N, CA and C atoms of all chains as a GROMACS GRO file, in nm:
protein
  633
    1UNK      N    1  10.017   2.564  22.551
    1UNK     CA    2  10.132   2.477  22.540
    1UNK      C    3  10.219   2.482  22.667
    2UNK      N    4  10.230   2.600  22.724
    2UNK     CA    5  10.309   2.612  22.846
    2UNK      C    6  10.238   2.545  22.962
    3UNK      N    7  10.312   2.465  23.034
    3UNK     CA    8  10.253   2.402  23.151
    3UNK      C    9  10.335   2.440  23.272
    4UNK      N   10  10.268   2.452  23.382
    4UNK     CA   11  10.341   2.474  23.505
    4UNK      C   12  10.395   2.341  23.553
    5UNK      N   13  10.524   2.324  23.545
    5UNK     CA   14  10.583   2.199  23.588
    5UNK      C   15  10.659   2.221  23.718
    6UNK      N   16  10.623   2.145  23.816
    6UNK     CA   17  10.691   2.158  23.945
    6UNK      C   18  10.815   2.070  23.947
    7UNK      N   19  10.927   2.132  23.911
    7UNK     CA   20  11.050   2.054  23.896
    7UNK      C   21  11.103   2.003  24.030
    8UNK      N   22  11.056   2.064  24.138
    8UNK     CA   23  11.103   2.016  24.269
    8UNK      C   24  11.050   1.877  24.300
    9UNK      N   25  10.947   1.836  24.225
    9UNK     CA   26  10.891   1.704  24.250
    9UNK      C   27  10.968   1.592  24.178
   10UNK      N   28  11.067   1.633  24.098
   10UNK     CA   29  11.145   1.531  24.026
   10UNK      C   30  11.231   1.449  24.123
   11UNK      N   31  11.233   1.320  24.100
   11UNK     CA   32  11.321   1.235  24.180
   11UNK      C   33  11.464   1.255  24.136
   12UNK      N   34  11.558   1.215  24.221
   12UNK     CA   35  11.699   1.233  24.187
   12UNK      C   36  11.736   1.161  24.059
   13UNK      N   37  11.684   1.040  24.043
   13UNK     CA   38  11.721   0.962  23.924
   13UNK      C   39  11.660   1.024  23.798
   14UNK      N   40  11.539   1.079  23.810
   14UNK     CA   41  11.478   1.145  23.693
   14UNK      C   42  11.553   1.274  23.659
   15UNK      N   43  11.599   1.343  23.762
   15UNK     CA   44  11.680   1.464  23.738
   15UNK      C   45  11.804   1.429  23.659
   16UNK      N   46  11.868   1.321  23.701
   16UNK     CA   47  11.989   1.275  23.635
   16UNK      C   48  11.961   1.241  23.490
   17UNK      N   49  11.851   1.170  23.469
   17UNK     CA   50  11.815   1.129  23.334
   17UNK      C   51  11.787   1.252  23.246
   18UNK      N   52  11.714   1.348  23.302
   18UNK     CA   53  11.684   1.471  23.227
   18UNK      C   54  11.811   1.546  23.192
   19UNK      N   55  11.903   1.547  23.284
   19UNK     CA   56  12.031   1.613  23.260
   19UNK      C   57  12.102   1.552  23.140
   20UNK      N   58  12.099   1.419  23.134
   20UNK     CA   59  12.162   1.348  23.024
   20UNK      C   60  12.092   1.380  22.892
   21UNK      N   61  11.959   1.380  22.897
   21UNK     CA   62  11.881   1.411  22.776
   21UNK      C   63  11.914   1.552  22.728
   22UNK      N   64  11.923   1.644  22.823
   22UNK     CA   65  11.954   1.783  22.789
   22UNK      C   66  12.091   1.796  22.725
   23UNK      N   67  12.188   1.725  22.782
   23UNK     CA   68  12.323   1.727  22.725
   23UNK      C   69  12.322   1.674  22.582
   24UNK      N   70  12.250   1.563  22.562
   24UNK     CA   71  12.242   1.505  22.428
   24UNK      C   72  12.175   1.600  22.329
   25UNK      N   73  12.066   1.664  22.373
   25UNK     CA   74  11.994   1.755  22.285
   25UNK      C   75  12.082   1.875  22.248
   26UNK      N   76  12.158   1.923  22.346
   26UNK     CA   77  12.246   2.037  22.321
   26UNK      C   78  12.352   2.000  22.217
   27UNK      N   79  12.402   1.878  22.231
   27UNK     CA   80  12.503   1.830  22.138
   27UNK      C   81  12.445   1.814  21.997
   28UNK      N   82  12.327   1.759  21.993
   28UNK     CA   83  12.257   1.741  21.865
   28UNK      C   84  12.235   1.876  21.798
   29UNK      N   85  12.194   1.972  21.880
   29UNK     CA   86  12.168   2.105  21.828
   29UNK      C   87  12.296   2.169  21.772
   30UNK      N   88  12.407   2.146  21.841
   30UNK     CA   89  12.537   2.195  21.793
   30UNK      C   90  12.571   2.137  21.657
   31UNK      N   91  12.554   2.007  21.645
   31UNK     CA   92  12.582   1.939  21.519
   31UNK      C   93  12.494   1.996  21.408
   32UNK      N   94  12.366   2.013  21.441
   32UNK     CA   95  12.274   2.065  21.340
   32UNK      C   96  12.314   2.205  21.296
   33UNK      N   97  12.358   2.287  21.391
   33UNK     CA   98  12.403   2.422  21.354
   33UNK      C   99  12.522   2.415  21.260
   34UNK      N  100  12.614   2.324  21.289
   34UNK     CA  101  12.730   2.308  21.201
   34UNK      C  102  12.686   2.262  21.062
   35UNK      N  103  12.592   2.169  21.057
   35UNK     CA  104  12.543   2.121  20.928
   35UNK      C  105  12.475   2.234  20.852
   36UNK      N  106  12.399   2.318  20.922
   36UNK     CA  107  12.336   2.433  20.855
   36UNK      C  108  12.442   2.524  20.794
   37UNK      N  109  12.546   2.550  20.871
   37UNK     CA  110  12.653   2.638  20.823
   37UNK      C  111  12.724   2.576  20.702
   38UNK      N  112  12.762   2.449  20.717
   38UNK     CA  113  12.830   2.378  20.610
   38UNK      C  114  12.746   2.373  20.483
   39UNK      N  115  12.619   2.346  20.502
   39UNK     CA  116  12.531   2.333  20.386
   39UNK      C  117  12.523   2.465  20.310
   40UNK      N  118  12.526   2.575  20.385
   40UNK     CA  119  12.522   2.707  20.322
   40UNK      C  120  12.647   2.730  20.238
   41UNK      N  121  12.763   2.702  20.298
   41UNK     CA  122  12.890   2.720  20.230
   41UNK      C  123  12.895   2.634  20.104
   42UNK      N  124  12.854   2.507  20.118
   42UNK     CA  125  12.866   2.413  20.007
   42UNK      C  126  12.759   2.438  19.900
   43UNK      N  127  12.646   2.489  19.941
   43UNK     CA  128  12.541   2.524  19.844
   43UNK      C  129  12.596   2.630  19.749
   44UNK      N  130  12.661   2.730  19.805
   44UNK     CA  131  12.714   2.838  19.722
   44UNK      C  132  12.825   2.788  19.630
   45UNK      N  133  12.902   2.691  19.675
   45UNK     CA  134  13.010   2.639  19.592
   45UNK      C  135  12.960   2.541  19.487
   46UNK      N  136  12.859   2.462  19.522
   46UNK     CA  137  12.822   2.348  19.436
   46UNK      C  138  12.700   2.372  19.348
   47UNK      N  139  12.612   2.458  19.388
   47UNK     CA  140  12.491   2.481  19.308
   47UNK      C  141  12.511   2.609  19.229
   48UNK      N  142  12.572   2.594  19.112
   48UNK     CA  143  12.610   2.712  19.036
   48UNK      C  144  12.526   2.730  18.911
   49UNK      N  145  12.464   2.619  18.864
   49UNK     CA  146  12.383   2.633  18.744
   49UNK      C  147  12.237   2.658  18.781
   50UNK      N  148  12.158   2.690  18.684
   50UNK     CA  149  12.016   2.717  18.704
   50UNK      C  150  11.946   2.598  18.769
   51UNK      N  151  11.856   2.626  18.862
   51UNK     CA  152  11.788   2.517  18.931
   51UNK      C  153  11.669   2.468  18.849
   52UNK      N  154  11.680   2.345  18.801
   52UNK     CA  155  11.571   2.292  18.719
   52UNK      C  156  11.510   2.167  18.781
   53UNK      N  157  11.575   2.109  18.881
   53UNK     CA  158  11.516   1.990  18.942
   53UNK      C  159  11.528   1.996  19.093
   54UNK      N  160  11.443   1.920  19.160
   54UNK     CA  161  11.442   1.921  19.306
   54UNK      C  162  11.538   1.821  19.368
   55UNK      N  163  11.612   1.750  19.284
   55UNK     CA  164  11.710   1.655  19.339
   55UNK      C  165  11.851   1.699  19.301
   56UNK      N  166  11.950   1.641  19.369
   56UNK     CA  167  12.089   1.670  19.336
   56UNK      C  168  12.131   1.580  19.220
   57UNK      N  169  12.196   1.636  19.118
   57UNK     CA  170  12.248   1.546  19.015
   57UNK      C  171  12.381   1.490  19.063
   58UNK      N  172  12.434   1.395  18.985
   58UNK     CA  173  12.556   1.323  19.027
   58UNK      C  174  12.670   1.417  19.066
   59UNK      N  175  12.693   1.518  18.982
   59UNK     CA  176  12.808   1.605  19.008
   59UNK      C  177  12.784   1.694  19.130
   60UNK      N  178  12.660   1.735  19.149
   60UNK     CA  179  12.629   1.817  19.267
   60UNK      C  180  12.645   1.736  19.396
   61UNK      N  181  12.600   1.611  19.389
   61UNK     CA  182  12.611   1.523  19.506
   61UNK      C  183  12.758   1.501  19.541
   62UNK      N  184  12.839   1.473  19.437
   62UNK     CA  185  12.983   1.451  19.460
   62UNK      C  186  13.048   1.579  19.512
   63UNK      N  187  13.009   1.693  19.457
   63UNK     CA  188  13.064   1.820  19.501
   63UNK      C  189  13.029   1.845  19.647
   64UNK      N  190  12.905   1.815  19.686
   64UNK     CA  191  12.862   1.836  19.824
   64UNK      C  192  12.945   1.751  19.921
   65UNK      N  193  12.966   1.625  19.881
   65UNK     CA  194  13.045   1.537  19.968
   65UNK      C  195  13.190   1.583  19.978
   66UNK      N  196  13.248   1.618  19.864
   66UNK     CA  197  13.386   1.669  19.866
   66UNK      C  198  13.397   1.796  19.948
   67UNK      N  199  13.298   1.880  19.932
   67UNK     CA  200  13.297   2.009  20.003
   67UNK      C  201  13.303   1.987  20.154
   68UNK      N  202  13.218   1.897  20.205
   68UNK     CA  203  13.216   1.869  20.349
   68UNK      C  204  13.350   1.809  20.394
   69UNK      N  205  13.399   1.713  20.317
   69UNK     CA  206  13.524   1.647  20.356
   69UNK      C  207  13.643   1.742  20.351
   70UNK      N  208  13.648   1.828  20.249
   70UNK     CA  209  13.760   1.922  20.241
   70UNK      C  210  13.749   2.029  20.350
   71UNK      N  211  13.627   2.065  20.385
   71UNK     CA  212  13.608   2.160  20.495
   71UNK      C  213  13.661   2.101  20.625
   72UNK      N  214  13.634   1.972  20.645
   72UNK     CA  215  13.685   1.904  20.764
   72UNK      C  216  13.837   1.897  20.759
   73UNK      N  217  13.893   1.866  20.641
   73UNK     CA  218  14.039   1.864  20.625
   73UNK      C  219  14.097   1.999  20.663
   74UNK      N  220  14.031   2.104  20.615
   74UNK     CA  221  14.078   2.240  20.643
   74UNK      C  222  14.078   2.267  20.793
   75UNK      N  223  13.967   2.230  20.854
   75UNK     CA  224  13.953   2.252  20.997
   75UNK      C  225  14.061   2.177  21.075
   76UNK      N  226  14.085   2.051  21.037
   76UNK     CA  227  14.187   1.971  21.105
   76UNK      C  228  14.327   2.025  21.080
   77UNK      N  229  14.348   2.072  20.956
   77UNK     CA  230  14.478   2.126  20.921
   77UNK      C  231  14.510   2.251  21.003
   78UNK      N  232  14.409   2.337  21.019
   78UNK     CA  233  14.429   2.458  21.099
   78UNK      C  234  14.457   2.423  21.244
   79UNK      N  235  14.381   2.326  21.294
   79UNK     CA  236  14.400   2.284  21.433
   79UNK      C  237  14.541   2.230  21.456
   80UNK      N  238  14.589   2.150  21.362
   80UNK     CA  239  14.722   2.091  21.384
   80UNK      C  240  14.831   2.196  21.368
   81UNK      N  241  14.806   2.291  21.278
   81UNK     CA  242  14.900   2.403  21.261
   81UNK      C  243  14.907   2.484  21.391
   82UNK      N  244  14.789   2.516  21.445
   82UNK     CA  245  14.783   2.590  21.571
   82UNK      C  246  14.854   2.516  21.683
   83UNK      N  247  14.832   2.385  21.681
   83UNK     CA  248  14.891   2.302  21.784
   83UNK      C  249  15.043   2.308  21.780
   84UNK      N  250  15.099   2.306  21.658
   84UNK     CA  251  15.245   2.309  21.646
   84UNK      C  252  15.299   2.449  21.680
   85UNK      N  253  15.215   2.553  21.652
   85UNK     CA  254  15.258   2.689  21.688
   85UNK      C  255  15.263   2.705  21.839
   86UNK      N  256  15.164   2.646  21.906
   86UNK     CA  257  15.156   2.657  22.051
   86UNK      C  258  15.274   2.587  22.117
   87UNK      N  259  15.318   2.479  22.050
   87UNK     CA  260  15.433   2.407  22.101
   87UNK      C  261  15.561   2.489  22.096
   88UNK      N  262  15.560   2.589  22.008
   88UNK     CA  263  15.675   2.679  21.996
   88UNK      C  264  15.791   2.616  21.922
   89UNK      N  265  15.893   2.698  21.890
   89UNK     CA  266  16.006   2.650  21.812
   89UNK      C  267  16.085   2.543  21.886
   90UNK      N  268  16.084   2.550  22.017
   90UNK     CA  269  16.160   2.452  22.095
   90UNK      C  270  16.091   2.318  22.106
   91UNK      N  271  15.971   2.307  22.051
   91UNK     CA  272  15.892   2.186  22.070
   91UNK      C  273  15.936   2.073  21.977
   92UNK      N  274   9.681   1.320  22.426
   92UNK     CA  275   9.750   1.426  22.351
   92UNK      C  276   9.691   1.564  22.380
   93UNK      N  277   9.562   1.569  22.418
   93UNK     CA  278   9.498   1.699  22.430
   93UNK      C  279   9.561   1.781  22.543
   94UNK      N  280   9.616   1.713  22.642
   94UNK     CA  281   9.676   1.785  22.754
   94UNK      C  282   9.800   1.862  22.709
   95UNK      N  283   9.853   1.820  22.594
   95UNK     CA  284   9.971   1.886  22.541
   95UNK      C  285   9.945   2.033  22.513
   96UNK      N  286   9.824   2.061  22.472
   96UNK     CA  287   9.792   2.199  22.437
   96UNK      C  288   9.734   2.274  22.555
   97UNK      N  289   9.748   2.211  22.670
   97UNK     CA  290   9.731   2.274  22.798
   97UNK      C  291   9.608   2.359  22.819
   98UNK      N  292   9.490   2.305  22.802
   98UNK     CA  293   9.373   2.380  22.845
   98UNK      C  294   9.383   2.392  22.997
   99UNK      N  295   9.341   2.503  23.049
   99UNK     CA  296   9.361   2.530  23.191
   99UNK      C  297   9.298   2.428  23.282
  100UNK      N  298   9.199   2.357  23.231
  100UNK     CA  299   9.126   2.264  23.315
  100UNK      C  300   9.199   2.131  23.332
  101UNK      N  301   9.307   2.111  23.252
  101UNK     CA  302   9.378   1.983  23.261
  101UNK      C  303   9.432   1.963  23.403
  102UNK      N  304   9.425   1.839  23.449
  102UNK     CA  305   9.474   1.810  23.583
  102UNK      C  306   9.622   1.840  23.591
  103UNK      N  307   9.670   1.900  23.698
  103UNK     CA  308   9.812   1.930  23.710
  103UNK      C  309   9.895   1.801  23.712
  104UNK      N  310  10.012   1.812  23.653
  104UNK     CA  311  10.098   1.695  23.648
  104UNK      C  312  10.157   1.670  23.786
  105UNK      N  313  10.152   1.546  23.832
  105UNK     CA  314  10.186   1.517  23.970
  105UNK      C  315  10.318   1.442  23.988
  106UNK      N  316  10.329   1.327  23.923
  106UNK     CA  317  10.441   1.241  23.956
  106UNK      C  318  10.569   1.284  23.888
  107UNK      N  319  10.679   1.240  23.944
  107UNK     CA  320  10.810   1.268  23.887
  107UNK      C  321  10.818   1.217  23.743
  108UNK      N  322  10.765   1.098  23.724
  108UNK     CA  323  10.764   1.037  23.590
  108UNK      C  324  10.693   1.126  23.488
  109UNK      N  325  10.578   1.180  23.527
  109UNK     CA  326  10.500   1.264  23.436
  109UNK      C  327  10.571   1.397  23.408
  110UNK      N  328  10.630   1.453  23.510
  110UNK     CA  329  10.702   1.580  23.492
  110UNK      C  330  10.820   1.559  23.398
  111UNK      N  331  10.892   1.449  23.419
  111UNK     CA  332  11.006   1.418  23.334
  111UNK      C  333  10.962   1.405  23.188
  112UNK      N  334  10.854   1.330  23.166
  112UNK     CA  335  10.805   1.310  23.029
  112UNK      C  336  10.765   1.443  22.966
  113UNK      N  337  10.701   1.530  23.044
  113UNK     CA  338  10.657   1.659  22.990
  113UNK      C  339  10.776   1.748  22.955
  114UNK      N  340  10.877   1.750  23.040
  114UNK     CA  341  10.996   1.831  23.013
  114UNK      C  342  11.066   1.780  22.888
  115UNK      N  343  11.078   1.648  22.878
  115UNK     CA  344  11.145   1.590  22.762
  115UNK      C  345  11.070   1.622  22.633
  116UNK      N  346  10.939   1.612  22.639
  116UNK     CA  347  10.858   1.640  22.521
  116UNK      C  348  10.878   1.785  22.477
  117UNK      N  349  10.871   1.874  22.574
  117UNK     CA  350  10.885   2.016  22.542
  117UNK      C  351  11.023   2.046  22.486
  118UNK      N  352  11.123   1.985  22.545
  118UNK     CA  353  11.260   2.004  22.501
  118UNK      C  354  11.277   1.960  22.356
  119UNK      N  355  11.224   1.844  22.325
  119UNK     CA  356  11.241   1.791  22.190
  119UNK      C  357  11.162   1.871  22.088
  120UNK      N  358  11.044   1.916  22.129
  120UNK     CA  359  10.964   2.000  22.039
  120UNK      C  360  11.037   2.130  22.008
  121UNK      N  361  11.091   2.191  22.112
  121UNK     CA  362  11.158   2.319  22.091
  121UNK      C  363  11.284   2.302  22.006
  122UNK      N  364  11.355   2.193  22.026
  122UNK     CA  365  11.475   2.167  21.946
  122UNK      C  366  11.438   2.147  21.800
  123UNK      N  367  11.333   2.068  21.777
  123UNK     CA  368  11.291   2.041  21.639
  123UNK      C  369  11.243   2.170  21.573
  124UNK      N  370  11.173   2.253  21.649
  124UNK     CA  371  11.122   2.379  21.596
  124UNK      C  372  11.237   2.472  21.561
  125UNK      N  373  11.336   2.478  21.648
  125UNK     CA  374  11.449   2.565  21.625
  125UNK      C  375  11.528   2.522  21.501
  126UNK      N  376  11.544   2.391  21.485
  126UNK     CA  377  11.614   2.340  21.367
  126UNK      C  378  11.536   2.372  21.239
  127UNK      N  379  11.406   2.352  21.245
  127UNK     CA  380  11.322   2.379  21.128
  127UNK      C  381  11.327   2.527  21.093
  128UNK      N  382  11.326   2.612  21.198
  128UNK     CA  383  11.330   2.756  21.173
  128UNK      C  384  11.460   2.797  21.104
  129UNK      N  385  11.572   2.740  21.149
  129UNK     CA  386  11.700   2.769  21.083
  129UNK      C  387  11.695   2.728  20.937
  130UNK      N  388  11.642   2.608  20.913
  130UNK     CA  389  11.638   2.556  20.776
  130UNK      C  390  11.553   2.646  20.687
  131UNK      N  391  11.436   2.684  20.736
  131UNK     CA  392  11.346   2.767  20.657
  131UNK      C  393  11.410   2.900  20.624
  132UNK      N  394  11.477   2.959  20.723
  132UNK     CA  395  11.545   3.086  20.699
  132UNK      C  396  11.651   3.076  20.591
  133UNK      N  397  11.726   2.966  20.592
  133UNK     CA  398  11.833   2.951  20.494
  133UNK      C  399  11.777   2.920  20.356
  134UNK      N  400  11.671   2.841  20.351
  134UNK     CA  401  11.608   2.814  20.222
  134UNK      C  402  11.557   2.945  20.162
  135UNK      N  403  11.492   3.023  20.246
  135UNK     CA  404  11.441   3.151  20.199
  135UNK      C  405  11.552   3.237  20.140
  136UNK      N  406  11.661   3.248  20.211
  136UNK     CA  407  11.773   3.329  20.168
  136UNK      C  408  11.831   3.281  20.035
  137UNK      N  409  11.864   3.150  20.030
  137UNK     CA  410  11.933   3.101  19.912
  137UNK      C  411  11.842   3.084  19.791
  138UNK      N  412  11.718   3.047  19.814
  138UNK     CA  413  11.629   3.026  19.701
  138UNK      C  414  11.578   3.159  19.647
  139UNK      N  415  11.566   3.257  19.734
  139UNK     CA  416  11.530   3.390  19.685
  139UNK      C  417  11.640   3.442  19.593
  140UNK      N  418  11.762   3.422  19.637
  140UNK     CA  419  11.877   3.465  19.559
  140UNK      C  420  11.883   3.392  19.424
  141UNK      N  421  11.857   3.260  19.428
  141UNK     CA  422  11.869   3.180  19.306
  141UNK      C  423  11.751   3.199  19.211
  142UNK      N  424  11.633   3.218  19.265
  142UNK     CA  425  11.512   3.211  19.181
  142UNK      C  426  11.450   3.347  19.150
  143UNK      N  427  11.479   3.449  19.231
  143UNK     CA  428  11.418   3.579  19.207
  143UNK      C  429  11.527   3.685  19.190
  144UNK      N  430  11.597   3.681  19.076
  144UNK     CA  431  11.709   3.774  19.056
  144UNK      C  432  11.663   3.920  19.046
  145UNK      N  433  11.549   3.941  18.981
  145UNK     CA  434  11.496   4.077  18.971
  145UNK      C  435  11.349   4.077  19.010
  146UNK      N  436  11.318   4.111  19.134
  146UNK     CA  437  11.180   4.102  19.184
  146UNK      C  438  11.085   4.191  19.104
  147UNK      N  439  10.978   4.131  19.056
  147UNK     CA  440  10.875   4.208  18.985
  147UNK      C  441  10.759   4.239  19.076
  148UNK      N  442  10.644   4.269  19.018
  148UNK     CA  443  10.528   4.304  19.101
  148UNK      C  444  10.465   4.182  19.167
  149UNK      N  445  10.494   4.064  19.113
  149UNK     CA  446  10.451   3.939  19.179
  149UNK      C  447  10.544   3.827  19.134
  150UNK      N  448  10.537   3.715  19.202
  150UNK     CA  449  10.620   3.601  19.161
  150UNK      C  450  10.563   3.540  19.034
  151UNK      N  451  10.646   3.519  18.936
  151UNK     CA  452  10.597   3.457  18.813
  151UNK      C  453  10.583   3.306  18.834
  152UNK      N  454  10.512   3.242  18.742
  152UNK     CA  455  10.496   3.096  18.750
  152UNK      C  456  10.633   3.028  18.748
  153UNK      N  457  10.722   3.083  18.666
  153UNK     CA  458  10.856   3.027  18.655
  153UNK      C  459  10.932   3.038  18.786
  154UNK      N  460  10.918   3.153  18.849
  154UNK     CA  461  10.985   3.174  18.978
  154UNK      C  462  10.929   3.078  19.084
  155UNK      N  463  10.799   3.059  19.081
  155UNK     CA  464  10.737   2.966  19.175
  155UNK      C  465  10.786   2.823  19.156
  156UNK      N  466  10.798   2.782  19.030
  156UNK     CA  467  10.849   2.648  19.000
  156UNK      C  468  10.992   2.635  19.050
  157UNK      N  469  11.070   2.737  19.023
  157UNK     CA  470  11.210   2.737  19.067
  157UNK      C  471  11.218   2.728  19.219
  158UNK      N  472  11.136   2.805  19.289
  158UNK     CA  473  11.138   2.804  19.435
  158UNK      C  474  11.107   2.667  19.491
  159UNK      N  475  11.012   2.601  19.427
  159UNK     CA  476  10.974   2.470  19.478
  159UNK      C  477  11.084   2.366  19.454
  160UNK      N  478  11.147   2.372  19.335
  160UNK     CA  479  11.262   2.283  19.310
  160UNK      C  480  11.377   2.315  19.403
  161UNK      N  481  11.400   2.443  19.421
  161UNK     CA  482  11.512   2.488  19.503
  161UNK      C  483  11.498   2.438  19.646
  162UNK      N  484  11.377   2.447  19.698
  162UNK     CA  485  11.351   2.403  19.834
  162UNK      C  486  11.381   2.254  19.849
  163UNK      N  487  11.333   2.175  19.752
  163UNK     CA  488  11.360   2.031  19.758
  163UNK      C  489  11.508   2.002  19.746
  164UNK      N  490  11.573   2.077  19.658
  164UNK     CA  491  11.716   2.057  19.637
  164UNK      C  492  11.794   2.094  19.762
  165UNK      N  493  11.755   2.203  19.827
  165UNK     CA  494  11.826   2.247  19.947
  165UNK      C  495  11.816   2.142  20.057
  166UNK      N  496  11.696   2.086  20.072
  166UNK     CA  497  11.676   1.983  20.174
  166UNK      C  498  11.753   1.856  20.138
  167UNK      N  499  11.754   1.821  20.009
  167UNK     CA  500  11.831   1.704  19.964
  167UNK      C  501  11.979   1.724  19.997
  168UNK      N  502  12.026   1.845  19.974
  168UNK     CA  503  12.167   1.871  20.001
  168UNK      C  504  12.194   1.872  20.151
  169UNK      N  505  12.098   1.921  20.227
  169UNK     CA  506  12.113   1.922  20.374
  169UNK      C  507  12.134   1.780  20.424
  170UNK      N  508  12.055   1.689  20.370
  170UNK     CA  509  12.066   1.549  20.412
  170UNK      C  510  12.201   1.489  20.372
  171UNK      N  511  12.249   1.522  20.252
  171UNK     CA  512  12.381   1.476  20.209
  171UNK      C  513  12.490   1.534  20.298
  172UNK      N  514  12.482   1.663  20.323
  172UNK     CA  515  12.581   1.731  20.409
  172UNK      C  516  12.584   1.667  20.547
  173UNK      N  517  12.467   1.648  20.602
  173UNK     CA  518  12.456   1.592  20.736
  173UNK      C  519  12.516   1.452  20.743
  174UNK      N  520  12.482   1.369  20.644
  174UNK     CA  521  12.532   1.232  20.641
  174UNK      C  522  12.684   1.230  20.628
  175UNK      N  523  12.735   1.312  20.535
  175UNK     CA  524  12.880   1.316  20.511
  175UNK      C  525  12.954   1.367  20.634
  176UNK      N  526  12.900   1.472  20.695
  176UNK     CA  527  12.964   1.531  20.813
  176UNK      C  528  12.968   1.432  20.929
  177UNK      N  529  12.854   1.368  20.955
  177UNK     CA  530  12.846   1.276  21.068
  177UNK      C  531  12.936   1.154  21.046
  178UNK      N  532  12.940   1.105  20.922
  178UNK     CA  533  13.030   0.994  20.889
  178UNK      C  534  13.174   1.034  20.917
  179UNK      N  535  13.209   1.154  20.873
  179UNK     CA  536  13.347   1.201  20.889
  179UNK      C  537  13.382   1.220  21.035
  180UNK      N  538  13.291   1.278  21.111
  180UNK     CA  539  13.316   1.296  21.254
  180UNK      C  540  13.338   1.160  21.320
  181UNK      N  541  13.262   1.061  21.278
  181UNK     CA  542  13.279   0.926  21.330
  181UNK      C  543  13.418   0.871  21.300
  182UNK      N  544  13.464   0.892  21.176
  182UNK     CA  545  13.596   0.845  21.136
  182UNK      C  546  13.706   0.912  21.218
  183UNK      N  547  13.693   1.044  21.232
  183UNK     CA  548  13.794   1.120  21.306
  183UNK      C  549  13.797   1.082  21.454
  184UNK      N  550  13.678   1.060  21.508
  184UNK     CA  551  13.670   1.022  21.649
  184UNK      C  552  13.741   0.889  21.674
  185UNK      N  553  13.717   0.797  21.583
  185UNK     CA  554  13.779   0.666  21.593
  185UNK      C  555  13.931   0.680  21.585
  186UNK      N  556  13.973   0.763  21.491
  186UNK     CA  557  14.116   0.785  21.470
  186UNK      C  558  14.181   0.844  21.595
  187UNK      N  559  14.106   0.926  21.665
  187UNK     CA  560  14.161   0.994  21.783
  187UNK      C  561  14.137   0.917  21.912
  188UNK      N  562  14.096   0.793  21.899
  188UNK     CA  563  14.083   0.712  22.019
  188UNK      C  564  13.942   0.673  22.057
  189UNK      N  565  13.846   0.732  21.987
  189UNK     CA  566  13.707   0.689  22.002
  189UNK      C  567  13.644   0.702  22.139
  190UNK      N  568  13.684   0.808  22.216
  190UNK     CA  569  13.622   0.822  22.348
  190UNK      C  570  13.477   0.864  22.336
  191UNK      N  571  13.444   0.929  22.228
  191UNK     CA  572  13.316   0.995  22.219
  191UNK      C  573  13.216   0.923  22.128
  192UNK      N  574  13.236   0.793  22.114
  192UNK     CA  575  13.154   0.719  22.018
  192UNK      C  576  13.005   0.728  22.050
  193UNK      N  577  12.973   0.725  22.178
  193UNK     CA  578  12.832   0.731  22.217
  193UNK      C  579  12.770   0.864  22.177
  194UNK      N  580  12.849   0.970  22.196
  194UNK     CA  581  12.800   1.102  22.160
  194UNK      C  582  12.776   1.111  22.010
  195UNK      N  583  12.867   1.054  21.933
  195UNK     CA  584  12.853   1.057  21.788
  195UNK      C  585  12.729   0.979  21.746
  196UNK      N  586  12.708   0.867  21.811
  196UNK     CA  587  12.591   0.786  21.778
  196UNK      C  588  12.463   0.864  21.804
  197UNK      N  589  12.463   0.941  21.912
  197UNK     CA  590  12.342   1.016  21.944
  197UNK      C  591  12.316   1.128  21.845
  198UNK      N  592  12.424   1.174  21.779
  198UNK     CA  593  12.406   1.279  21.679
  198UNK      C  594  12.328   1.227  21.560
  199UNK      N  595  12.359   1.104  21.524
  199UNK     CA  596  12.299   1.048  21.403
  199UNK      C  597  12.147   1.046  21.412
  200UNK      N  598  12.096   1.032  21.533
  200UNK     CA  599  11.951   1.028  21.548
  200UNK      C  600  11.889   1.165  21.525
  201UNK      N  601  11.972   1.267  21.522
  201UNK     CA  602  11.919   1.400  21.499
  201UNK      C  603  11.892   1.430  21.354
  202UNK      N  604  11.930   1.338  21.266
  202UNK     CA  605  11.909   1.361  21.124
  202UNK      C  606  11.763   1.348  21.088
  203UNK      N  607  11.712   1.440  21.009
  203UNK     CA  608  11.577   1.424  20.962
  203UNK      C  609  11.570   1.306  20.866
  204UNK      N  610  11.464   1.228  20.874
  204UNK     CA  611  11.450   1.117  20.781
  204UNK      C  612  11.390   1.169  20.653
  205UNK      N  613  11.471   1.178  20.550
  205UNK     CA  614  11.419   1.222  20.421
  205UNK      C  615  11.381   1.369  20.424
  206UNK      N  616  11.335   1.417  20.310
  206UNK     CA  617  11.309   1.559  20.295
  206UNK      C  618  11.198   1.610  20.384
  207UNK      N  619  11.088   1.538  20.388
  207UNK     CA  620  10.972   1.587  20.461
  207UNK      C  621  10.990   1.577  20.610
  208UNK      N  622  11.075   1.486  20.653
  208UNK     CA  623  11.088   1.456  20.795
  208UNK      C  624  11.124   1.575  20.881
  209UNK      N  625  11.205   1.662  20.825
  209UNK     CA  626  11.253   1.773  20.906
  209UNK      C  627  11.142   1.869  20.947
  210UNK      N  628  11.038   1.874  20.869
  210UNK     CA  629  10.929   1.964  20.899
  210UNK      C  630  10.833   1.904  21.003
  211UNK      N  631  10.835   1.773  21.013
  211UNK     CA  632  10.740   1.706  21.103
  211UNK      C  633  10.769   1.746  21.244
   0.00000   0.00000   0.00000
């Protein structure tokens, strides 16, 4: 699977394009990591009864969606709180 | 496709275009593999917890059935989580001025299509 790739042979425009692709992939990977983390948190909160089916029932689906949205609310709330603290009392 | 598995006799890649394509392919493969590995690890952790409360000398038929449902359920939930999260990030980005709309759009393509897609 490993190939010897002579990166010095890349043209400037291809280098630029690869750079962009790399940036996008890194961003995608970040998002996926966040989704993995969120899914873990929400799985523990929402899947509380015995597992009898391979699909989400209505209440589990709703719980999963609420869980993600409330987690985002929490994150935004903390950020805005921090922001006002940084501004200090004189702000 | 056979050159992908790099038998030593394959002709060395020459042009910039070919090198770029090979790097991109490798990058995407490694990213997909890393994502799948994370998912498998988490399924293992959570489904073991949910389906095998007291480990016996072997997995019972019931435990096996539970594991298979659990795996499907975990992936179903992953897809819901991903969709909800990406939608929300899009909403927030727009609210904050939408500078990063292109980046958000590129995230959406990272979603596995359906349950089986993530393993592909």
